[in-house]
N, C-alpha and C positions, 0 to 999 in steps of 0.2 A: 502495497499501499507506500503510495508516494502522495505526502505534503508539502510537496514544492521549497522545499526546506525550511518551511515555516514552525521555527518553536511552540510547540504546543501549550506551554506555559504561558505563552501570548492569551490567549482564548482566556485567561482567567481575567489577566487585564483587561480584554474586550469585554468581558462581560460588568466586571465593576465600573467599565467606562459608561457602559449603555445605563446602566441601571441608577449611576449615578448623577450620568448628564456635566460631570465638573471633573476635571483632571484633577482637582485640591480634595476634591469629595473619594473621590477615588483612590487616589493615595493613602489616604485614611485608612481605606474599606482592607487594602491591602498591605498595610502596614509597611509603603512604599513612601521617599521622598516625592515632593511634587516636578523633579528633575528626572527621578526612575522613571515615574509615570507618565511623565512628556515624552523619555523617550521608546518607553512601551506604544504607546499612542502613534508616534511617528512611524515604527517600525512595522507596526500595524495597516497604517497607512500606505509603507513601500508597498507591503504585499497584499494587499487586496485593491492596487490604485486606484484608492477612493480616499478623501478624507473623513470619512465618516462621522466625524463628528464638527461642524461648525458652527462659526459665533451668533450668537441673534440679541443682539443687544446685549445685555448683561447674562446672556444666558446661552448654553451652546445648546444643538438640536443636531437629530439625526438625519442625515442624510438618508434619499430613498433605500439605497445597498443596505443600508447601517439596520432600517426598519425591517427589513427580510431576514437581516442575520439576527437577531434580536431570541427568538426564542429557538431555534438551531443551536447555537452556542450555548444556549441555557442548558438543552436538551443533552447536548453531546458530553458538557461537564457533571451535568448528575448518572449519566451512566457511567462514565469514568471512576468520578467518584463509588458507584454502586460498584463497579468490577473488582476497584484497589479494599476495598472495604470488605469485601462479601467473605463470605463462611459459611461451610453447611451448617453448622451449630453455633448457637450463643449461650457459651459457659459465663453470666452473671455471677459466679462465685468467682473469678479471678478479672471481669471484664474492669477495663480504665475508662471505657466509654462515654461521654458526656453526650448527653441530650438535648436538643433544643425544643421546649416546648413553648406553645403560645395558649392564654388563656384568660379571662379575665381574673380580680383580686377574690373575688365571689367563687368560683371554681375552685383558687389555692386554698382557699379557706375551709370549704366543707368536704373538698374532695385529699388534694395534695398532705393536708395535715395527718390523715391516716395513708397517704400511701408511703412517703418518705420515711417513717420510720420502718415500715415492711420492706421496704426495698435495704436499706441503710442493714440489714440484721443478715440479707441472703445477697446482699451486690456491696459491700463496703466501699468500693473504688471507684462506684460509678458517679458518676457526677451528672446536675441538672444546668440548665439556664433557663429561666422563663421571659417570655416577653408577653406583656399584656395586646389581649386583642384589638386591634386596628383596623383591620380590612383581614381579607383573604388571598393577600399579593404571598403571605409567605408561605405557604402551604404552595402556591400558582408557580414560585420561584425555588422547592426544594430548599428553603434556606430553613423551614422548621421541621423538625421529626414528628411532632404531635401536636395536632392542633385540640381544645375540645372549647368546643362553640354551638351556639343554638342553631336550631335546624335552617332557620332564617339564612344565615351568613355562611354553609357550605361551597366553597369553591367549587364550580361544575369540571365535571372531569376527573375529579379523582376519587377514589370510595372513601367511605365511613361505614361509622357503626354506631347504634343508639348506645348513650354510657346511663343516662338518667337524667328522669323528669322532676320537675319539682314546682307549687304552687305558694301562693303568697298569703299572711298573714299582715294584721293590723298590729302593730308594737309601740308600747307606749314602756315609760321608766316607771319602775314598780307601784313610786309615791305619785304617780299623776291621778288628783283628786278625780280629772273630769271621765277619765273613763274605767267604767264598771266591767260587770258582765256582759255586757253587750255597748253596740253604738250605732246609733240610726246614721243611716246616709245625710242625710241635713248636719248630724254633729260631725261627722266625717269629714264631709268637703268645708266647715266652720272651721273647723283646728287648726293650728299651725302644723304645718309639714316640712320636715325632712326630706329632701328628694337630690338624684342623682342625673348630674346632665356631664357630659364628655365635651370635646372639642375646645380649640383655643380659649374659646369664646363662651365656653359653656351653656353652645344653645343646643345641643343633640340630648333629646329626654330618652330618659329612661321609659321602658316598655308601658310599664303604670300608669306614666305622666300620657303619653301619647293613647293611652286605650280610652283613657280619662276624657280626653280633648276629643278623640270622638265619639264619643257618649254624651257629649253636649255637658261634659260635667267639670267645674274648675272649682281646684283645692287653695287653700289660702296656704301660697307656698311661703316659708319664713326662714330657712336655711336649704343650699343649695351646696354639695359637695362633689366631688369628683371618684369618690371611690365606693364600692358599697362595703367596705368594711367600714366606716369611717359612722356611716349612718345611727344602728345601734346605741354607740358612743356618743352621740349628740345628744341624745333624747334623757341621758342621763340628768337628774334635778331640773327639767322643763314639764311642760305639759304641753306639747308637742309628739307628735304620733309619725308614725312614717310605715308605708306600706313593705314589706320586708320578703326576700324569698325564705321558705320555713323553712329548709335547712340552716339558712345562715341565722334564722332565731333560732333555733334548736342551738347551734353553737355556740351564743354569746349569753344565750339563758343561763349556762352556766359557769359564767363568769361576771356577768351584769346583771345589775334588780333590774329586769324587764319582764315583763308580762305583755300577753295578747290579746286579743279578743277577735270574732272572726269578721270579716271583710261586709259591710254593708250591702258589696254589689261581686258580681264573679267577674275576678279577671281570670286570662286565659292562662294555662300553663305553659310552663317554657319547658323543652326538649333539647337536653346536651347532648351533642354528639360528639365522637373521637374521628378525626381526620386525620389522613395521610398523604403524601404525594403518592402518584400510581408508582413512583420509581421504586419504593421503599413497600410496595406489597406483600415483598417475600425475604423482605431483611429482616434474618431472625431474630435481631435484638430490638427492634421494631415492635415483629409479633409477643414475642416476652412480655414487653410494656405494655401493649395493651391486653394482655390477658392478667395479668397483677392487676391492672385496673378494674377489670372485669368482677377478679375475682374480690376486693373490695366491695365493690358497689355490691355484689350479689351477699355480701356480710354485713355491709351495713343497713339493706332495707330489709334485712331481716329481724335487726333490731331495735332499727330506727324509732324514736317513740312518736315515730310523726301519727299514726292512729289518735294520741293522748291530746291533740293538739285541735283547738277547736274548726271545726271545717266552716266555708262558706253560709249562711244559713237565710238569704234572702236573695238569689239574682234578679240584676234590676236590668229591665227592658229597654235596650234603644229605644229612640223616637220611632216609632213608628213598623219597631220590628220586635218579634219574638225575643224572651229573655234568652240572652245566649248563654250558651255551655260551653265549657270549654275546647277550645280551638288545638289542634293539633300543629306542631310544626312552628309555632313561635318562639322569638328571641325574648328573653329580657332586655334586650336593648336594640332599637330598631331607626330607623331611619326618619331625620325630621331635623325641624328649626319652628321656633316662634311661631304661632300665628303670625300669616302675611309676608314670614318670609319663605316658608316651607316650599312653594311651587320652585321657587327658583336656586334651592340646594338639596343636592341630597348627599350624605353618607353612607357610612358601613360601618356598625358598631353590634358588640355582642357582650353578652355577658356571662 
């Protein structure tokens, strides 16, 4: 097989340059100096007889030829990585592999706090790097070994498997005098809420906020945070309430003086899925990790005290519709912006 004298290591630089569209940022990704990265780009331009990246104002854009090379180069590197790291078996007890995972801080808390102690016992030298959910590019580019994300945000064309479901409860500080055994819809909407929003301007709403807006219900929002884990903590010592994943409430109920009541309306459940790049479907390490996650979910589901917590008592019908039942396939975060801006902007976020 003839590659025309091209150093195949240059394809790694090409992939970084195509991704970052910046010599300096590509150099940071490659751990190379800017001059070394510029030299790699010069050699690539010579090999392909094309500028590949051209300045457009203060940014750089891909040439038409470069656009056609983005996916083939990425796929080539993924296949090369698979070939170099392939093994007929995965010996977890002696492996020093580093897994790259993507998930929300909610999944980190309710899932990985059980997973990591188990793995350390059977595979003490395996390490992990966790990235928070932003979009599906990590899976599509093969930069993530395994993602745990709501079904709505699965990347197309890559395998996935259901992991667990969750629903919602209304949570308050145990000393909150305004929350007793039940709460009406009117009370729920009037009380101060702690909510989660994402984005640089905190304009991407969590699923519960989006769903209530669609139902023409407006809550009294008093605190906005960007992490699910802070919500229970910000309720302590206040008369505020929050709509929280049931599993997250169960976790924090052991450590914080919290109480829960049934929501006065029904919010669709979430379904969390594992997903991996198609090139890793037969990777023994990823297969092993998925099996560990499934085992722990099965064990926690068998002993999880969810049945002891209050359920939704009275579904609220949307205007002109019957009361909605829990929908399958919805995530805990969804594309959106505040009313009036949503038509002009979309983003993908997940819990």
